[in-house]
LOBAKE-521734 format. One record per residue (C-alpha): residue number from 1; y, z, x. Coordinates in Angstrom, 3 decimals. Each point is the difference from the previous one (the first is absolute). Example, Ala and Ser with C-alpha at 12.3 -4.5 7.8 and 13.67 -1.06 7.14 Angstrom:
2
+-----+----------+----------+----------+
! seq !    north !       up !     east !
+-----+----------+----------+----------+
!   1 !   -4.500 !    7.800 !   12.300 !
!   2 !    3.440 !   -0.660 !    1.370 !
+-----+----------+----------+----------+
END
This chain:
270
+-----+----------+----------+----------+
! seq !    north !       up !     east !
+-----+----------+----------+----------+
!   1 !   -4.836 !   20.817 !   25.214 !
!   2 !    1.622 !   -2.268 !   -2.593 !
!   3 !    0.000 !    1.437 !   -3.541 !
!   4 !   -1.997 !   -1.896 !   -2.586 !
!   5 !    2.155 !   -2.289 !   -2.135 !
!   6 !   -0.044 !    1.086 !   -3.624 !
!   7 !   -0.239 !   -2.320 !   -3.018 !
!   8 !    2.089 !    0.348 !   -3.159 !
!   9 !   -1.355 !   -1.327 !   -3.297 !
!  10 !    2.638 !   -0.733 !   -2.655 !
!  11 !   -1.765 !   -0.670 !   -3.294 !
!  12 !   -0.448 !    1.581 !   -3.415 !
!  13 !   -3.419 !   -1.502 !   -0.789 !
!  14 !   -2.099 !    3.131 !    0.469 !
!  15 !   -3.317 !   -1.829 !    0.309 !
!  16 !    1.261 !   -2.409 !    2.656 !
!  17 !    1.966 !    2.643 !    1.899 !
!  18 !   -2.831 !    2.536 !    0.041 !
!  19 !   -2.541 !   -2.659 !    0.982 !
!  20 !    2.215 !   -1.240 !    2.804 !
!  21 !    0.738 !    3.545 !    1.185 !
!  22 !   -3.712 !    0.778 !    0.097 !
!  23 !   -0.759 !   -3.118 !    2.033 !
!  24 !    2.775 !    0.710 !    2.476 !
!  25 !   -0.995 !    3.641 !    0.399 !
!  26 !   -3.597 !   -1.034 !    0.610 !
!  27 !    1.400 !   -2.099 !    2.833 !
!  28 !    1.757 !    3.164 !    1.258 !
!  29 !    3.487 !   -1.173 !   -0.920 !
!  30 !    2.781 !    2.401 !   -0.929 !
!  31 !    1.308 !   -0.912 !   -3.463 !
!  32 !    3.042 !    0.953 !   -2.115 !
!  33 !    0.027 !   -1.071 !   -3.669 !
!  34 !    3.025 !   -0.618 !   -2.246 !
!  35 !    0.112 !   -0.879 !   -3.703 !
!  36 !    3.114 !   -2.178 !    0.307 !
!  37 !    2.678 !   -1.432 !    2.224 !
!  38 !    2.596 !    2.672 !   -0.786 !
!  39 !   -2.468 !    2.753 !    0.921 !
!  40 !   -0.673 !   -1.651 !    3.364 !
!  41 !    3.694 !   -0.531 !    0.738 !
!  42 !    0.704 !    3.697 !   -0.710 !
!  43 !   -2.589 !    0.909 !    2.631 !
!  44 !    0.954 !    0.572 !    3.606 !
!  45 !   -2.422 !   -2.396 !    1.657 !
!  46 !   -1.392 !    1.133 !    3.366 !
!  47 !    0.484 !   -2.081 !    3.124 !
!  48 !   -3.777 !   -0.411 !    0.069 !
!  49 !   -0.025 !   -2.066 !   -3.211 !
!  50 !   -1.715 !   -3.249 !    0.963 !
!  51 !   -0.369 !   -1.955 !   -3.248 !
!  52 !    0.980 !   -0.024 !   -3.680 !
!  53 !   -2.474 !   -1.291 !   -2.594 !
!  54 !    2.068 !   -1.149 !   -2.985 !
!  55 !   -1.556 !   -0.740 !   -3.395 !
!  56 !    1.911 !   -2.919 !   -1.547 !
!  57 !   -0.665 !    1.360 !   -3.491 !
!  58 !    1.891 !    3.286 !   -0.012 !
!  59 !    0.976 !    1.204 !   -3.463 !
!  60 !    3.702 !    0.845 !   -0.086 !
!  61 !    0.658 !   -1.453 !    3.451 !
!  62 !    1.019 !   -3.458 !    1.115 !
!  63 !   -2.035 !   -0.496 !    3.211 !
!  64 !    2.476 !   -2.585 !    1.285 !
!  65 !    2.871 !    2.474 !   -0.483 !
!  66 !   -2.087 !    2.564 !    1.902 !
!  67 !   -0.315 !   -2.402 !    2.951 !
!  68 !    3.740 !   -0.694 !   -0.107 !
!  69 !    0.635 !    3.767 !    0.034 !
!  70 !   -2.160 !    0.314 !    3.115 !
!  71 !    1.900 !   -2.931 !    1.502 !
!  72 !    3.368 !    1.685 !   -0.627 !
!  73 !   -1.323 !    3.114 !    1.716 !
!  74 !   -0.909 !   -2.062 !    3.049 !
!  75 !   -3.710 !    0.745 !   -0.353 !
!  76 !   -2.318 !   -1.474 !    2.609 !
!  77 !   -3.260 !    1.270 !   -1.544 !
!  78 !   -2.250 !   -2.971 !   -0.918 !
!  79 !   -0.604 !   -0.431 !   -3.749 !
!  80 !   -3.391 !   -1.238 !   -1.204 !
!  81 !   -0.019 !   -1.310 !   -3.588 !
!  82 !   -2.844 !    0.803 !   -2.399 !
!  83 !   -0.005 !   -2.901 !   -2.440 !
!  84 !   -1.935 !   -1.576 !   -2.837 !
!  85 !   -0.900 !   -3.589 !   -0.659 !
!  86 !    3.126 !   -1.713 !   -1.308 !
!  87 !    2.472 !    2.124 !    2.000 !
!  88 !    0.834 !   -2.864 !    2.382 !
!  89 !    3.754 !   -0.281 !   -0.823 !
!  90 !    0.495 !    3.745 !    0.538 !
!  91 !   -2.045 !   -0.163 !    3.215 !
!  92 !    2.116 !   -2.894 !    1.261 !
!  93 !    3.289 !    1.783 !   -0.636 !
!  94 !   -1.238 !    3.318 !    1.428 !
!  95 !   -1.332 !   -1.625 !    3.168 !
!  96 !    3.178 !   -2.050 !    0.327 !
!  97 !    1.808 !    3.360 !    0.062 !
!  98 !   -2.218 !    1.234 !    2.820 !
!  99 !   -3.208 !    1.377 !   -1.561 !
! 100 !   -2.712 !   -0.353 !    2.636 !
! 101 !   -2.901 !   -1.334 !   -2.068 !
! 102 !   -1.810 !    0.219 !   -3.328 !
! 103 !   -3.445 !    0.816 !   -1.365 !
! 104 !   -1.149 !   -1.397 !   -3.324 !
! 105 !   -2.244 !    2.230 !   -2.087 !
! 106 !   -2.901 !    0.352 !    0.036 !
! 107 !   -0.217 !    0.621 !    3.738 !
! 108 !   -2.751 !    1.492 !    2.122 !
! 109 !    0.379 !    3.058 !    2.250 !
! 110 !   -0.289 !   -2.250 !    3.058 !
! 111 !    2.830 !   -2.250 !   -1.192 !
! 112 !    2.208 !    2.995 !   -0.758 !
! 113 !   -0.505 !    1.616 !    3.395 !
! 114 !    0.446 !   -3.335 !    1.799 !
! 115 !    3.261 !   -0.668 !   -1.865 !
! 116 !    1.300 !    3.479 !    0.914 !
! 117 !   -0.921 !   -0.570 !    3.650 !
! 118 !    1.765 !   -3.382 !    0.034 !
! 119 !    3.114 !    1.450 !   -1.626 !
! 120 !    0.169 !    2.777 !    2.578 !
! 121 !   -0.694 !   -2.396 !    2.870 !
! 122 !    2.853 !   -2.231 !   -1.147 !
! 123 !    2.416 !    2.579 !    1.296 !
! 124 !    3.096 !    1.447 !   -1.588 !
! 125 !    2.418 !   -2.584 !   -1.366 !
! 126 !    3.008 !    0.541 !   -2.209 !
! 127 !   -0.459 !   -1.138 !   -3.581 !
! 128 !    2.209 !   -2.850 !   -1.169 !
! 129 !    0.106 !   -3.790 !    0.079 !
! 130 !   -2.584 !   -1.085 !    2.538 !
! 131 !    0.427 !   -2.622 !    2.711 !
! 132 !   -2.023 !   -3.207 !   -0.130 !
! 133 !   -3.158 !   -0.296 !    2.094 !
! 134 !    0.266 !   -3.361 !    1.845 !
! 135 !   -3.776 !   -0.462 !    0.154 !
! 136 !   -0.401 !    0.592 !   -3.714 !
! 137 !    2.911 !   -2.322 !   -0.767 !
! 138 !   -1.545 !   -2.723 !    2.150 !
! 139 !   -3.229 !    0.200 !   -1.994 !
! 140 !    1.777 !   -0.062 !   -3.353 !
! 141 !    2.224 !   -2.891 !    1.114 !
! 142 !   -3.170 !   -1.929 !    0.815 !
! 143 !   -1.072 !   -0.059 !   -3.657 !
! 144 !    0.337 !   -3.121 !   -2.098 !
! 145 !    2.697 !   -0.112 !   -2.676 !
! 146 !   -2.531 !    0.697 !   -2.770 !
! 147 !   -1.704 !    2.805 !    1.927 !
! 148 !    3.395 !    1.580 !    0.630 !
! 149 !    0.843 !   -0.228 !   -3.710 !
! 150 !   -3.288 !    1.679 !   -0.921 !
! 151 !    0.592 !    2.801 !    2.531 !
! 152 !    3.496 !    0.711 !   -1.337 !
! 153 !   -1.383 !    0.348 !   -3.511 !
! 154 !   -2.797 !    2.258 !    1.230 !
! 155 !    2.705 !    2.345 !    1.300 !
! 156 !    1.348 !    0.168 !   -3.545 !
! 157 !   -3.430 !    1.123 !   -1.197 !
! 158 !   -0.620 !   -3.169 !   -1.984 !
! 159 !   -3.649 !   -0.843 !   -0.840 !
! 160 !   -1.384 !   -3.481 !    0.656 !
! 161 !    0.510 !   -1.081 !   -3.622 !
! 162 !    3.743 !    0.721 !    0.116 !
! 163 !    0.344 !   -1.601 !    3.437 !
! 164 !   -1.786 !   -3.092 !   -1.302 !
! 165 !    2.316 !   -0.176 !   -3.008 !
! 166 !    3.163 !    0.371 !    2.092 !
! 167 !   -1.093 !   -2.631 !    2.528 !
! 168 !   -1.485 !   -2.341 !   -2.635 !
! 169 !   -3.399 !    0.177 !    1.649 !
! 170 !   -3.511 !    0.825 !   -1.174 !
! 171 !   -1.364 !    3.488 !    0.658 !
! 172 !   -2.717 !   -1.535 !    2.178 !
! 173 !    2.640 !   -1.731 !    2.134 !
! 174 !    1.901 !    3.274 !    0.446 !
! 175 !   -3.236 !    1.710 !    1.055 !
! 176 !   -0.526 !   -2.739 !    2.574 !
! 177 !    3.539 !    0.330 !    1.377 !
! 178 !   -0.446 !    3.765 !    0.120 !
! 179 !   -3.273 !   -0.231 !    1.950 !
! 180 !    1.470 !   -2.483 !    2.488 !
! 181 !    3.085 !    2.183 !    0.359 !
! 182 !   -2.088 !    3.060 !    0.920 !
! 183 !   -1.878 !   -2.060 !    2.590 !
! 184 !    3.185 !   -1.382 !    1.553 !
! 185 !    1.548 !    3.483 !    0.167 !
! 186 !   -3.168 !    1.450 !    1.499 !
! 187 !   -0.027 !    2.537 !   -2.840 !
! 188 !   -3.302 !    1.508 !   -1.073 !
! 189 !    1.261 !    0.950 !   -3.453 !
! 190 !    2.913 !   -0.282 !   -2.401 !
! 191 !    1.190 !    3.433 !    1.180 !
! 192 !    0.134 !   -1.257 !    3.595 !
! 193 !    1.984 !   -3.067 !   -1.114 !
! 194 !    2.487 !    2.252 !   -1.801 !
! 195 !    0.447 !    2.159 !    3.108 !
! 196 !    0.568 !   -3.112 !    2.123 !
! 197 !    2.510 !   -1.465 !   -2.470 !
! 198 !    1.960 !    3.267 !   -0.059 !
! 199 !    0.038 !    0.106 !    3.800 !
! 200 !    1.302 !   -3.585 !   -0.030 !
! 201 !    2.952 !    1.010 !   -2.165 !
! 202 !   -1.110 !   -1.454 !   -3.328 !
! 203 !   -0.135 !    3.485 !   -1.444 !
! 204 !    3.729 !    0.487 !    0.582 !
! 205 !    0.768 !   -3.094 !   -2.086 !
! 206 !   -2.344 !    1.119 !   -2.794 !
! 207 !    1.469 !    3.515 !    0.001 !
! 208 !    3.542 !   -1.407 !   -0.178 !
! 209 !   -0.965 !   -2.003 !   -3.093 !
! 210 !   -1.527 !    3.118 !   -1.583 !
! 211 !    3.128 !    2.050 !    0.710 !
! 212 !    2.204 !   -2.661 !   -1.623 !
! 213 !   -0.844 !    1.732 !   -3.287 !
! 214 !    0.981 !    3.399 !    1.335 !
! 215 !    2.212 !    0.737 !   -3.000 !
! 216 !   -3.111 !    1.084 !   -1.867 !
! 217 !   -1.670 !    1.652 !    2.986 !
! 218 !   -0.617 !    3.742 !   -0.518 !
! 219 !    1.680 !    0.879 !    3.287 !
! 220 !    3.232 !   -1.598 !   -1.232 !
! 221 !    0.293 !    2.862 !   -2.529 !
! 222 !    0.371 !    2.574 !    2.800 !
! 223 !    3.221 !    1.351 !    1.407 !
! 224 !    1.263 !   -2.232 !    2.767 !
! 225 !    0.097 !    1.684 !    3.368 !
! 226 !   -2.786 !    2.468 !   -0.660 !
! 227 !   -2.455 !   -0.027 !    2.945 !
! 228 !   -2.904 !    0.222 !   -2.419 !
! 229 !    1.434 !   -2.241 !   -2.728 !
! 230 !   -2.570 !   -1.259 !   -2.470 !
! 231 !   -2.951 !    1.926 !    1.379 !
! 232 !   -0.410 !    2.295 !   -2.984 !
! 233 !    0.907 !   -2.600 !   -2.610 !
! 234 !   -2.737 !   -0.628 !   -2.542 !
! 235 !   -1.172 !   -3.596 !    0.191 !
! 236 !   -1.062 !   -0.309 !   -3.610 !
! 237 !   -2.343 !    1.647 !   -2.456 !
! 238 !   -1.359 !   -3.444 !   -0.824 !
! 239 !   -3.122 !   -1.359 !    1.661 !
! 240 !    2.040 !   -3.105 !    0.867 !
! 241 !    2.847 !    0.484 !    2.448 !
! 242 !    2.649 !   -2.349 !    1.319 !
! 243 !    1.583 !    0.028 !    3.441 !
! 244 !    2.700 !   -2.622 !    0.270 !
! 245 !   -1.421 !   -3.207 !   -1.413 !
! 246 !   -3.626 !    0.876 !    0.698 !
! 247 !   -2.318 !    1.618 !   -2.547 !
! 248 !   -2.839 !    2.269 !    1.062 !
! 249 !   -2.915 !    0.851 !   -2.268 !
! 250 !   -2.033 !    3.131 !    0.620 !
! 251 !   -3.686 !   -0.700 !   -0.073 !
! 252 !   -2.700 !    2.603 !   -0.655 !
! 253 !   -2.547 !    0.123 !    2.802 !
! 254 !   -3.237 !    1.996 !    0.247 !
! 255 !    0.024 !    3.207 !    1.987 !
! 256 !   -2.517 !    0.217 !    2.826 !
! 257 !   -1.796 !    3.041 !    1.352 !
! 258 !    0.411 !    1.309 !    3.475 !
! 259 !   -2.839 !   -0.712 !    2.347 !
! 260 !   -0.902 !   -1.801 !    3.168 !
! 261 !    0.606 !   -3.378 !   -1.587 !
! 262 !    2.540 !    1.164 !   -2.568 !
! 263 !    2.948 !   -2.144 !   -0.972 !
! 264 !    3.243 !    1.600 !   -1.142 !
! 265 !    1.201 !   -1.339 !   -3.339 !
! 266 !    2.439 !    1.150 !   -2.627 !
! 267 !    0.750 !   -0.104 !   -3.687 !
! 268 !    2.813 !   -1.965 !   -1.547 !
! 269 !    1.140 !    2.758 !   -2.317 !
! 270 !    2.473 !    2.653 !    0.961 !
+-----+----------+----------+----------+
END
């Protein structure tokens, strides 16, 4: 009989981690919890490890450096990102490096379990630059020039107002392009459109632009050649952090209770 695949949770937000652990254990999942990337990497992971849940807001750890450390180790365990609204640029770069999928808080127990099942079902693939999905590329290539421009800016995490300003359009016009774009892609939500764009290779281009400012990236302060370079480097004590040329703002969100219809949230403070 095949051993049950365990799940590792890498996150220092106690409320989110404990809530997620409780939900997974209620679903009879075997769970291992870690407060940071360095702690996980020091652990001898069992062959039965089936998925890693990675909180993108780890104090003292660059989550992108953590993924690169897994990549250098040749890891094939799927990584599921636990994100917040506004984390799109980090999601894009992480998924371009091989992360399997993402969940944006708040999320329901059903969504969490479904995402874990999909990540496991996707099979074991080495982390690293991902190949382009021809079907996804065909859909993205079918967008109009304006729809394509809106999608690229969505991958940068830009809100409609900024997109409108950059394209010299009204916000209402951007909203219209965005709605038509989702329809043409066959995407049921913005999250689905982001997944499709990443699969089509647009995420690689966006990640390359982000890394062009790598001189100020926390991982660049680590010793070159270290298999876990950058993982334990503190991002910043400020509530505003910068990765490359992209700025991320931590937002405080309400914390939900655990129950049948509970939704896992998190706080913006560390």
